[in-house]
N, C-alpha and C positions, 0 to 999 in steps of 0.2 A: 453433849461430849461424852462418848462412851468410851473407856479408857482399853488401851491396849496393853495385853499381857504378854511379856518377855520371861525367859526363865526356862525353869527345867521341869515345868510341867505344873506344878503347884500352883491353884487359885486361892490367894489370899481371901482372910476372913471380910476384910473390906478396904476401900481404897478413898482416900478424902483426896479431893483437887481442890486446892487453893486456890483461889481467885485474886488478882489484882487489874484494878480499873478493868474489869468486865473480861479479862482475860483469863483463863486456865493459865496458871504461872508455875506451880510444884506438885508434887503430888506424895502423900504420905500411905507407906503399905502400914495394913492393923491385921495384927494376929487374933485378935479377941476384943470382945468389947469394951474391957476395961481399957485395951489401945485408943479406941476411938474417943472415948470420955478423955482421957489423960490427953489427947493432942487437941480436944475444943478446949479444953481448960486453957490449955498453953494459947489458945487463941483470946482466950479473954485478959490475960495475964499481962498488964502492962510493960513495954519494954522487953516482952519476948521476942524471939527469929519472927514465930507463927503470927506476933499480933499485929506485923504490919500488912497482913491480907485484909482484903475489904469482906472472905465471903468463903465459906468452905463447904463443899457438896461432899456428903458421904455416899459412896457405890458401894452396894452388895452385890458381887458378880455371882456368888454360888445360886441367889434367891433368883436374880435374873436369868440366869441358865436355866433353873427348874420352870419358870413362867415361861420360855422358851419351847421345851420341852413337852 
């Protein structure tokens, strides 16, 4: 599943797609590598909102566009 971008033409550094029961359920927009690490750390933190998800997949849209071009 590739994310669809909506907004003002700014492509985020990365997008984390959170999965629950094998289905994409939520997404987080990340502005840099530190944002990604912070979100993935929350995924490992007991009782955190993001710990309830089964898996997290990180997409790097800028790199994907470079590979297509």
